[in-house]
C-alpha positions in Angstrom: 35.9 -9.9 -0.3 36.0 -7.1 2.3 36.6 -7.1 6.2 34.7 -4.7 8.8 34.9 -3.9 12.6 31.3 -3.2 13.8 31.0 -1.7 17.7 27.7 -2.7 19.7 27.3 -2.1 22.9 27.1 -5.7 24.6 23.8 -4.4 27.1 22.0 -3.3 23.4 23.5 -6.6 21.7 26.0 -8.8 21.8 28.2 -11.7 20.1 26.3 -13.6 22.0 22.5 -12.7 21.0 23.9 -12.3 17.1 24.5 -16.7 17.8 21.0 -16.6 19.6 19.3 -15.5 16.3 16.9 -17.8 14.4 19.4 -19.3 12.3 22.6 -17.1 13.7 21.9 -14.3 12.1 20.3 -10.8 12.9 19.8 -7.3 11.6 22.5 -4.7 12.4 20.7 -1.5 12.7 20.3 1.5 14.5 23.2 3.1 13.1 22.6 7.0 12.9 26.1 8.3 11.7 26.7 9.2 8.4 29.8 8.7 7.5 29.2 4.5 9.0 25.9 5.0 7.7 27.6 5.1 4.3 29.9 2.7 4.9 26.7 0.7 5.3 25.4 2.0 2.2 27.9 1.8 -0.4 30.7 -0.2 0.7 29.3 -3.2 2.7 28.4 -6.1 0.8 27.0 -9.7 1.2 30.5 -12.3 2.1 32.0 -9.5 3.8 33.9 -10.4 6.9 32.4 -8.3 10.2 35.5 -8.4 13.6 32.4 -8.0 16.3 33.6 -5.7 18.9 31.8 -5.0 22.3 31.9 -0.8 22.9 31.4 1.5 26.4 31.4 -1.8 28.8 34.1 -3.1 31.0 36.7 -4.3 28.6 35.8 -2.8 25.1 37.7 -6.0 22.5 37.3 -7.4 19.6 35.1 -11.0 20.4 34.5 -12.4 17.4 33.4 -12.6 14.4 30.6 -12.5 11.6 29.6 -12.3 8.1 27.5 -9.8 6.1 24.5 -12.2 4.5 22.0 -9.6 3.2 23.0 -6.6 1.5 22.0 -2.7 3.2 18.3 -2.4 3.1 16.5 0.7 4.4 16.5 0.2 7.9 12.8 0.0 9.1 13.2 2.0 13.1 13.2 5.0 10.6 9.8 4.9 10.0 8.6 3.4 13.3 7.5 6.9 15.8 7.3 3.8 19.0 11.0 3.5 18.4 14.4 5.4 19.0 15.3 5.4 16.2 12.7 6.5 14.4 13.8 9.8 12.2 10.5 12.0 10.9 12.5 12.8 8.1 12.9 9.3 6.7 10.7 8.2 3.8 10.2 4.9 2.1 10.6 6.5 -0.7 13.7 8.7 0.5 15.0 6.7 3.5 18.2 7.8 5.4 19.2 5.3 7.4 20.0 1.3 6.3 21.1 -2.3 7.8 22.6 -5.2 6.7 22.3 -8.5 7.6 24.8 -10.4 9.4 25.8 -13.9 9.8 27.5 -15.7 14.0 30.8 -16.9 12.4 33.5 -17.0 15.2 33.8 -16.4 18.9 37.9 -16.3 19.8 39.1 -17.9 22.5 40.0 -14.8 23.5 38.6 -11.3 23.4 41.5 -8.6 21.7 40.7 -5.8 24.0 40.8 -2.1 22.6 44.2 -1.7 25.0 45.7 -4.6 23.5 45.6 -3.3 20.1 46.4 0.2 21.0 49.7 -0.8 22.3 50.6 -3.6 19.3 52.5 -1.7 16.1 50.9 -3.9 14.1 47.9 -2.4 14.5 48.6 1.0 14.7 47.0 2.0 11.6 43.7 0.7 12.5 40.3 3.2 12.1 39.4 1.8 15.8 42.8 3.0 17.1 42.9 6.4 14.9 39.1 7.0 14.5 38.3 5.4 17.6 34.7 6.5 17.9 33.3 5.3 14.3 31.2 2.4 14.9 31.8 0.6 11.5 34.8 1.3 9.7 36.8 -0.7 7.4 40.0 -3.7 8.4 43.1 -4.1 6.2 43.3 -7.5 5.4 46.3 -8.3 7.3 44.8 -6.3 10.3 41.3 -9.0 10.0 44.3 -11.9 10.3 46.5 -10.7 12.9 42.9 -9.8 15.3 42.0 -13.6 13.7 44.9 -15.1 15.1 45.5 -12.9 18.1 41.4 -14.3 19.5 42.4 -18.3 18.8 41.2 -18.3 15.5 
């Protein structure tokens, strides 16, 4: 199993929104960064663990966990002219953007704020610290274990 950190703005799609979905699972779509897309398309797999991170909010933080329950498939929003994620260069034969389905697994007893992560020497090598703007990023096993423990799991 591989581990990931997925970022979402909580006013767009929060951990609580995922938990409220039917069966506690929903589509992770709207990714429009090539590096993040490549992770989704080529590396993210069913069963992978996800740290759910709330970004662009008052307290950016890791707030809980999810699990990948459906591997990469063409993001349907790229084909919808009414969607803000529409891509006129995409086609069904040659999709440009991909999504996965996630299932809610846990909400941390306390959020783990970005400021705390940046100050913690055990997390100094995290992609989140070194390449903060990437919306989907790998997480090493020891980082996963440490953050989950900090979150009270």
